[in-house]
C-alpha positions, 0 to 999 in steps of 0.5 A: 456208192462212193460219195463226192468226199471220198473221190475228191470232188471240190464242193459244188457251187451255191448256184447248183439247184435241188430237183424233186425226185417226182419232176424227172422223167427220163435218164440220159447215159453218157460216156466220158471219152477218156480212158477207163482207168485200171484201178479205183485211184485212177478212176477217181483221178478221172473223176476230179479231172472231169470236175475241173474241166466242167467248172472251167466251162462255168458249170458248178462242178461235174455235170453228171449225177452218177458215174459208173466205172469198169469194175461196176462201182458207182460214184456220186457225181453231183448227186441225184437230187441236183440239177445236172449240167450234161444234156442242154435244156433237158437237165431238169427232167432227166438224170445223167449217168456217165460211164467212165470210159469210151463208148466208141470201143466197149462198156463192160458187163459190170458197168452195164449191171451197175447201170441196170441197177441204178435205173431201178433205184432212181425209178423207185426214187422218182416214183415212175418208170423213166425214159432211157435215153442215149445223150445223142437222143437229146442233143447233137453229139455222138455220145454215148458212142455206138457200143453204148448207144446200141444198148440203149436202143436194144432196151438193155438198160430198161426196167420195169417199175414195180412200186413199193407195197404198203399194207395195213392191218384190217381192224374188227368191223373194217370195210374197203370203204372205211380203209379208204377213209382213214387212207384219205383221212376223210371222216364218215359221210364226208366226199363219199364220191372220193371215198368210193373211188379209193375203196375201189382202187384198194379192193382191186389191189386185194383182188376183191378178197373179203376182209377179215379182222387181222387180214393184211390189206394192200393199200399201195 
């Protein structure tokens, strides 16, 4: 990812609010309605132009969280943990990704692939599957243009969410209940209903296999 400092963004203003990743539920896809540029330098000049334009409207800086160019390069715009200014009344819940180009004309295969990769990463960041929208599904606008909106409608940017797996090593005499107690930080005999529920969840993750010493037991 090409950082803000690398493409020449000005510092965000003080009222740019941080958003916890787990609060996010969706991703809004946009287009910049500009040329695509013919090089990274030209794309960065377009980003600086957008940054200045958005500041002139009273935003704290460029409104999107991330930007993608024709070559599939990814640029940090506001950044993933900052409240965007890209969809009225829907910025807190949705990341904003903009394609630097005109979605009425085209979007390159490299850019599509880059956005697909970002969707996967943002879902891991938010610890859930995120809903993908074209801007026009959230506000009265033609953005992101028919070429990109068709891809959104056809699920081209959708990706399954596969939570990162976590394992612990079974100790001598371990059971699913003892592992559940350790995971929950609950002492023996305390809150047995909660321990039972957690033990059943962990058992299911491990296909009900008998626990043996040294076994890698999946807990997430």
